[in-house]
N, C-alpha and C positions, 0 to 999 in steps of 0.2 A: 276948408275945415273937414269936409267929408273925407278927402284923401288922407288928411292927418289922422283921422279916427281909424281908418283902415290900416294905416301904417303902424299905429300904436297897437292895434288888435293883433296884427301879424307878429310884431315884436314880442308881445306877451306870450303868444302861442309858441313861438320859437324858443323862448326862454323856458317855458314850462316843459316843452319836449326835451330840451337839453338836460334839465334837472331830472326828468323822468328817466332819460337814457342813462345818466350818471348813477342814479339810484339803482337801476337794474344791473348795471355793470358791477357796482359794489356788492349787490346781492349775490351775483354769480361768482364773484371772487371769493366771498365768504363760503358759498356753497361748494366751490372747487376745493378750498382748503379742508372743509369738513369731509368731503368724499375721499380725499387723499388719506386723511387720518383713519377713515373707516375701511380703506382698501376697496372701495366700491368703484370698479373700473367703469361700469356703465354711467355712474354718476359723474365721474371725472370727464368722460367723453361728452356727456350732456352739458356740463358746465363750460368746458372749453369751446364747444360748438356755439353756445349762446354768446360767450365772450367774443368769439371771432366775428359774430354778426354785429354785436354792439360796439366793440372796439377792435377793429381789424388789426392783426399783428402777424407778421411773417414768422416771428419766433414762436408765437402761440400756435400757429398753424402747424409748424414743424413738430411741436410738442404733441399736438393732437394726432398727427400722423404716426408718431412714435408710439403713442399709447395704443392706437389701432394695431400697429405691427406687433407689439408685445402681446396683444390679445389674439394673435393669429387672424386678424381681420385685414388681410393684405390688400384686397381689392379696395376696401375703404381707405386704407392708408395711402394708396397710390392715387385714388380719386381726390384725396385732400391736397396733395402736393404735386401730382403729375409724375411722369416717368422720364421727362426730358433731362438731358445732361446740361446743367446750367452752371456757368462759371462762378456765379455768386451764391450758389447753394451752400448752406451751412454744413458742417460735418454731420450733424444729426440728420439733415434732409438726405444727404448722399447715402448715409447708412440705411435709412428707411427704404430708399429706392433699391439699393443693392440687395438687402435681405428679402424684401417683399417680392421683387422680381425673381430671385432665386427660388423662393417658396412657391411661386406660381409657374415654375418650370420654363422660365425665360432666360436661359443661361447667357446668351449673347448680350442681351440688354443688361442683365445683372452684372456681367463682367466689366462693362465700361465704368460702372459706378464703383465697383471694388477697386478698379485701377486708380480711380481718382483718390479714394481713401488711402491706398497704398502709397501713392505719390505724395500725399500730404503728410502721412505719418506711417512709415513702413513698420510692419510687425510680422512675427511668425504666423500669427493667427490669420492675418489678411493674406499672407503668402499661401496658406493652405486653401483658403477659399478660391484664390486665383487659380491655383494648380488644379483643384477639383473641377472648376468650371471649364478650364482650358482642355482638360481631358474629355469632358462632355462634348465639346465642339470640335474635337480632333486636333487641337494645337498641342501636340505632344512635346515639341521642342520648347515652346513657351512654358508648358507645365514643368518641364525638367529644370528650367531656370528657377522657377519659384520653389520647387522642391529642394534644390540644393541650398537656396537661401534659408528655407525653413529648417532643414537639418542642422545647418550651421548656427542658427539663431534661436532655436527652440530650447528653453530651459527645462530642467528636470521637473519643476513643479507645474509646468503648463500642461493642461488637460484638454481633450477634445471629446465632445459627446456624440454618441451614435444611437440611432433609433430604429435599426432594422429588426431588433427583437421587441417582444412585448414590453419588456422592462428596459428602459434606456440605461446606458452605461458609459463610463468615461475611460479613456486610455491616455497615456502620455502622448503629447502632441508629436514628439519625435517618432514614436511608433506609427502614428497615423501617416506621417510623411513617408516612412519606409514602405508602408503599404501602397501608397500612391506611386512610389518609385517602381515597385514591382509591376503595377498596372501599366505604367508608361513603357517600361522595358518590354512587356509583352506586346503592347500596341505597336512598338517600333520594329520588333523582330519576333514574329510568331514562331519562327523556327528555333528560337533559343529560349525555350521555356525554363530551362535551368537557371538562367540569369534572373528571370522574374521571380522564381521561387526563392532564390537566394536573398533577394531584397525583402520579400515577405517574411522569410525566416528571421531577418534582422528585426522586423516589427514584432514578431512573436517572442523573440529573445528578450525584448524590452518589456512586453506585456503578453504573457502566455495565454491570458484569458480574452484576448482580442478576437471576438467572435467573427467579425467581418473579414479579418485577415485569414482566419482559419478556413472560412468558406471559400475565399479566393484561392488559397493554396490547394484545397481539395479539388476545386474546379480545374486548376492548372495540371495537377497530377493526373486527374482523370483524362484530360486531353492528351497528355503525354503517353499514358498507358494505352489509350485507344488509337494512338498514332495519328492524332488529328492535327499535328503540326502542318503548317502550309509547306508544300513542296516547291 
C-alpha cells in the first residue's frame, strides 16, 4: 500500500509538471507572436530561447540562429547551431553558418557553406559570394569560374549592396562582378594592369557611381604611373 501511495504521488507530480510545461510553452508561443507583431527582436529571441528549452525543435533553433544573424549577433548565431558542415542541415542553417562566418572574417569556413547553398540552388548572388571569398583565400581560378557564371546569369534588376562608405549604396550585380573580374585579372598578372582596368571600366560603364570600383581603378592607375608593375 505504501509503494502504491508513492507511485500515485509521483504520477500526480509528473502530470502536474507536464501541464505546467505545456502552459509555459503556450505562453511563450503567444509571447513570440506578440513580439513579432511589435518588431521586438530581443523579445523574439527571448521567446524562441524559452521555447527551445521547453519544447526542443531543430527548426526553431535554426530560426533563433537566423534572428541572431539578422541582428548582427553572429557569434550567438553560431553558438546556437554550430559551425560544422552537416549533410542534414536545413538551407536556413547553412545560410546562417555561411553569412555569420563571413561576417566574422572566416572566409575558408564560410566558403564551404556557401558552396553547399550554391550546390542546392545556384544563383548569381551566391556566385558573387563564392567569387569574393575565393579571391580572399587566393583561389583566383575558382573565382573566375564563379564570376563568369555571375556575369552570364545576373539580371538587370539584381542589385548588390556595399558598405565601404558611411552611407551604404547599391549597384547592379553585373557591375559588381566586373569589378571582381578586374581584381582577379590583376591578381593573376600584375604586369597587365590595363586588362584589370578594362574590366573595372566595364563595371563603371554599368554604374558610374560605383565608388569601390572607382577606388580600385585609381589604385591601379597609380601603380601603373609609378611603374610598380612586377617585373
